[in-house]
Backbone as CSV, one residue per row, in Angstrom:
resi,resn,N_x,N_y,N_z,CA_x,CA_y,CA_z,C_x,C_y,C_z
1,MET,-101.657,-174.416,133.317,-100.339,-173.649,133.946,-99.165,-174.071,134.196
2,ARG,-98.171,-173.536,133.563,-97.023,-174.194,133.631,-96.467,-174.961,134.940
3,GLY,-94.646,-175.152,134.218,-94.579,-175.843,135.510,-93.998,-175.112,136.641
4,LEU,-93.874,-175.509,137.994,-93.059,-174.513,138.781,-92.189,-174.772,138.747
5,GLY,-91.435,-173.482,139.364,-90.070,-173.160,139.362,-89.657,-172.649,138.012
6,THR,-89.938,-172.329,137.327,-89.371,-172.584,135.821,-87.932,-171.637,135.802
7,MET,-86.627,-171.554,135.419,-85.554,-170.714,135.139,-86.086,-169.009,135.429
8,HIS,-87.270,-168.723,134.904,-87.726,-167.277,134.257,-88.370,-167.027,135.186
9,GLU,-89.195,-167.833,135.991,-89.473,-167.167,137.535,-88.488,-167.284,138.402
10,LEU,-87.816,-168.085,138.390,-86.751,-167.950,139.573,-85.877,-166.799,139.516
11,ALA,-85.594,-166.801,138.376,-84.725,-165.285,137.819,-85.092,-164.043,138.760
12,ILE,-86.240,-163.692,138.068,-87.443,-163.083,138.740,-87.397,-162.810,139.741
13,THR,-87.925,-164.032,140.531,-87.984,-164.090,141.855,-86.526,-163.582,142.831
14,GLN,-85.366,-164.209,142.018,-84.326,-164.082,142.850,-83.979,-162.053,142.584
15,SER,-84.385,-161.949,141.720,-84.379,-160.428,141.537,-85.641,-159.324,142.641
16,ILE,-86.638,-160.173,142.909,-87.254,-159.624,143.486,-86.574,-159.678,145.243
17,VAL,-86.118,-160.681,145.307,-85.600,-160.695,146.711,-84.140,-160.056,147.046
18,ASP,-83.366,-159.380,145.808,-82.278,-158.965,146.078,-82.999,-157.482,146.102
19,ILE,-83.929,-157.033,145.758,-84.264,-155.423,146.314,-85.097,-155.549,147.379
20,VAL,-85.401,-156.881,147.761,-86.376,-156.490,149.166,-85.092,-156.532,150.156
21,SER,-83.801,-157.572,149.860,-82.908,-157.269,151.417,-82.507,-156.029,151.109
22,GLU,-82.055,-155.137,149.855,-81.426,-153.759,149.729,-82.290,-153.144,150.831
23,LYS,-83.751,-152.828,150.337,-84.474,-152.298,150.704,-84.811,-152.405,152.537
24,ALA,-84.861,-153.583,153.051,-84.927,-154.108,154.516,-83.462,-153.463,155.441
25,LEU,-82.759,-152.904,154.760,-81.781,-152.328,155.147,-81.471,-152.988,156.631
26,SER,-80.799,-154.382,156.579,-80.414,-155.063,157.857,-81.429,-155.306,158.598
27,ARG,-82.846,-155.152,158.297,-84.185,-155.612,159.023,-84.816,-156.701,158.467
28,GLN,-84.821,-157.904,159.484,-86.197,-158.822,159.277,-87.040,-158.358,158.509
29,VAL,-87.492,-159.353,157.035,-88.656,-158.972,156.196,-89.554,-160.047,157.311
30,ILE,-90.741,-159.333,156.837,-91.733,-160.093,157.503,-92.981,-160.378,156.742
31,ARG,-93.030,-159.549,155.855,-94.358,-159.899,154.949,-93.992,-158.499,153.105
32,VAL,-94.010,-159.437,152.499,-93.495,-158.610,151.484,-94.972,-159.175,150.379
33,LYS,-95.691,-158.341,149.365,-96.617,-157.763,148.897,-96.393,-157.574,147.082
34,LEU,-96.714,-158.252,146.161,-96.500,-157.779,145.248,-97.870,-157.765,143.965
35,ALA,-97.625,-157.101,143.315,-99.094,-156.691,141.951,-98.388,-157.477,140.840
36,ILE,-98.808,-158.570,140.061,-98.498,-159.030,139.055,-99.984,-159.236,138.014
37,GLY,-99.030,-158.485,137.036,-100.243,-158.598,136.078,-100.416,-159.592,135.346
38,LYS,-101.853,-160.075,134.656,-102.084,-161.416,134.152,-101.552,-161.688,132.590
39,LEU,-100.943,-160.500,132.276,-100.394,-160.121,130.891,-99.368,-160.030,130.952
40,SER,-98.497,-160.319,132.133,-96.783,-160.428,132.275,-96.508,-161.246,132.097
41,ALA,-97.046,-162.570,131.504,-95.954,-164.059,130.984,-95.063,-164.250,132.522
42,ILE,-96.040,-163.860,133.391,-95.378,-164.358,134.934,-96.645,-165.050,135.210
43,GLU,-95.685,-166.068,135.724,-96.953,-167.328,136.728,-96.703,-167.255,138.237
44,PRO,-98.003,-166.422,138.810,-97.863,-166.480,140.137,-97.172,-167.260,140.898
45,ASP,-97.541,-168.216,140.660,-97.620,-169.807,141.535,-96.244,-170.288,141.316
46,ALA,-95.923,-170.029,140.581,-94.236,-170.249,140.483,-93.040,-169.386,141.168
47,VAL,-93.914,-167.801,141.014,-92.785,-167.178,142.047,-92.923,-167.326,143.050
48,GLN,-94.499,-168.159,143.718,-94.564,-168.556,145.204,-93.924,-169.636,145.575
49,PHE,-93.486,-170.272,144.553,-93.174,-171.788,144.775,-91.191,-171.489,144.904
50,CYS,-90.761,-170.655,144.104,-89.372,-170.270,144.262,-89.297,-168.982,145.325
51,PHE,-90.405,-168.418,146.246,-89.510,-167.727,147.127,-89.004,-167.510,148.278
52,ASP,-89.414,-168.707,148.488,-88.785,-169.878,150.027,-87.323,-170.081,149.726
53,VAL,-86.969,-170.512,148.421,-85.549,-171.056,147.972,-85.126,-169.760,147.980
54,CYS,-85.171,-168.507,147.191,-84.287,-167.632,147.241,-84.878,-166.881,148.269
55,THR,-85.122,-166.693,149.531,-84.842,-166.008,150.561,-84.110,-166.911,151.681
56,LYS,-83.596,-167.810,151.404,-82.945,-168.810,152.777,-81.678,-168.161,152.382
57,GLY,-81.191,-167.386,153.984,-80.330,-166.902,153.947,-79.590,-165.659,153.924
58,THR,-81.269,-164.753,153.867,-81.458,-163.692,153.626,-82.230,-162.987,154.833
59,TYR,-82.511,-161.703,154.993,-83.309,-160.958,155.822,-85.010,-161.625,155.480
60,ALA,-85.078,-161.872,154.585,-86.494,-162.609,153.908,-86.553,-163.723,154.073
61,GLU,-85.692,-164.579,154.864,-86.219,-165.766,155.020,-87.428,-166.104,155.884
62,GLY,-88.273,-166.852,155.953,-89.681,-166.639,156.340,-90.397,-165.726,156.273
63,ALA,-90.561,-164.804,155.375,-91.102,-164.015,155.184,-92.182,-164.177,154.719
64,ALA,-93.854,-163.747,154.912,-95.087,-164.035,153.911,-95.439,-163.556,152.370
65,LEU,-95.450,-164.172,151.626,-95.172,-163.626,150.193,-97.408,-163.144,149.750
66,GLU,-97.241,-162.095,149.225,-99.136,-162.516,149.119,-98.542,-161.785,147.894
67,ILE,-99.547,-162.256,146.709,-99.816,-162.030,145.625,-100.961,-161.158,144.864
68,ASP,-100.943,-160.058,144.875,-102.395,-159.063,144.048,-102.143,-159.429,142.269
69,HIS,-103.009,-160.277,141.612,-103.454,-160.163,140.288,-103.910,-159.006,139.460
70,ILE,-103.416,-158.804,138.809,-103.888,-157.296,138.326,-104.379,-158.140,136.959
71,GLU,-105.825,-157.381,136.500,-106.429,-157.825,135.485,-106.063,-156.795,134.323
72,GLY,-105.941,-157.522,132.725,-105.802,-156.493,132.238,-106.255,-155.613,132.015
73,LEU,-106.406,-154.238,131.450,-106.835,-153.003,131.064,-106.245,-152.707,130.057
74,GLY,-107.183,-152.008,129.290,-106.359,-151.655,127.507,-107.358,-150.450,127.376
75,ARG,-106.831,-149.109,126.500,-107.647,-148.214,126.212,-107.902,-148.200,124.512
76,CYS,-108.661,-148.098,124.005,-108.654,-147.879,122.615,-108.126,-146.403,121.966
77,LYS,-106.890,-146.443,121.234,-106.352,-145.008,121.113,-107.933,-144.634,120.022
78,ASN,-108.377,-145.285,119.510,-109.379,-144.844,118.660,-110.375,-143.853,119.139
79,CYS,-110.970,-144.698,120.208,-112.575,-144.291,120.899,-112.317,-144.070,122.310
80,ALA,-111.126,-144.266,122.895,-110.609,-143.739,124.466,-111.723,-144.521,124.915
81,THR,-112.647,-146.197,124.685,-112.740,-146.831,125.733,-111.804,-147.365,126.303
82,GLU,-111.944,-147.879,127.925,-111.367,-148.608,128.167,-112.309,-149.972,128.061
83,ILE,-111.090,-151.416,128.009,-111.535,-152.422,127.714,-111.075,-153.999,128.670
84,PRO,-111.512,-154.701,128.451,-110.481,-155.694,129.485,-109.815,-156.418,128.703
85,LEU,-108.162,-156.710,128.975,-107.595,-157.403,127.727,-107.197,-158.880,128.331
86,THR,-107.211,-159.816,127.578,-106.380,-161.265,127.809,-105.547,-161.892,126.486
87,GLN,-105.250,-162.693,127.045,-103.571,-162.895,126.199,-104.028,-162.774,124.854
88,SER,-105.393,-162.716,124.371,-105.824,-163.469,122.733,-106.940,-162.441,122.467
89,SER,-107.351,-161.392,123.575,-108.258,-160.357,123.189,-108.063,-158.829,123.170
90,TRP,-107.653,-158.659,122.077,-107.111,-157.142,122.363,-107.859,-156.114,120.843
91,ARG,-109.185,-156.642,121.293,-109.699,-155.961,119.567,-111.162,-154.814,121.079
92,CYS,-111.524,-153.291,120.311,-112.420,-152.491,120.687,-113.887,-153.193,120.213
93,GLN,-114.658,-152.492,120.352,-116.367,-152.878,120.387,-116.145,-151.665,118.980
94,CYS,-115.669,-150.711,119.001,-115.577,-149.733,118.270,-114.832,-150.693,116.617
95,GLY,-114.216,-151.640,117.319,-113.838,-152.538,115.340,-112.053,-152.294,115.569
96,SER,-111.184,-151.207,116.259,-109.706,-151.087,116.170,-109.739,-152.118,116.885
97,ASN,-108.385,-152.070,116.496,-106.935,-153.377,117.494,-105.822,-152.232,117.798
98,ASP,-106.134,-150.654,117.845,-104.984,-150.355,118.141,-105.347,-149.561,119.485
99,ILE,-104.957,-150.366,120.851,-104.953,-150.825,121.783,-103.684,-150.850,122.965
100,GLU,-104.103,-149.482,123.627,-103.043,-149.190,124.453,-103.033,-150.078,125.768
101,CYS,-102.249,-150.706,126.313,-102.517,-151.640,127.571,-102.296,-151.017,128.952
102,ILE,-103.060,-150.750,129.435,-102.889,-149.528,130.653,-102.582,-150.031,132.291
103,ALA,-102.887,-151.720,132.384,-102.868,-152.534,133.299,-102.777,-153.523,133.185
104,GLY,-102.180,-155.104,133.569,-101.868,-156.004,133.401,-100.466,-156.710,133.359
105,GLN,-99.611,-155.884,132.455,-98.243,-156.390,132.851,-97.147,-155.529,133.669
106,GLU,-97.457,-155.378,134.720,-96.883,-155.331,135.390,-96.326,-156.247,136.638
107,LEU,-95.277,-155.835,137.194,-94.216,-156.562,138.220,-93.799,-155.349,139.108
108,THR,-94.649,-155.592,140.227,-94.726,-154.459,141.042,-94.192,-154.890,142.594
109,ILE,-93.088,-154.567,143.423,-93.447,-155.125,144.750,-94.386,-153.565,145.548
110,THR,-95.055,-154.252,145.927,-96.171,-152.861,146.414,-96.448,-152.640,148.167
111,GLU,-95.862,-153.546,148.645,-95.888,-153.214,150.237,-94.422,-154.015,150.895
112,LEU,-93.726,-153.732,151.836,-92.771,-154.712,152.214,-92.911,-153.956,153.428
113,GLU,-93.060,-155.166,154.602,-93.062,-155.086,155.862,-91.699,-155.754,156.830
114,VAL,-90.977,-155.033,157.408,-89.930,-155.084,158.376,-90.088,-154.801,159.532
115,VAL,-88.962,-155.045,160.324,-88.991,-154.892,162.084,-87.418,-154.656,162.229
């Protein structure tokens, strides 16, 4: 695992907090739920670490952050087989390397709970 709180994750987390604050419409945010793909090059632990820092003084201060980890999934363009993907494995059982990533690269705000 990379170091917690890298500049990359700090900037991403600040963008998430900006979006959440805008969508909250001046209401207190209680919970934020994210989906982060395992192929996204985003460290969920670092986002979690940065969240409290980035929410200070916003409507999201004190909100719970929940993160769903999305596995990598691809579809072979040669035979249409869906296969699990990792950072190093992008080869279908038919031998093709022509794989379309269909899950695992996302960063999505999936839920926002406000009062």
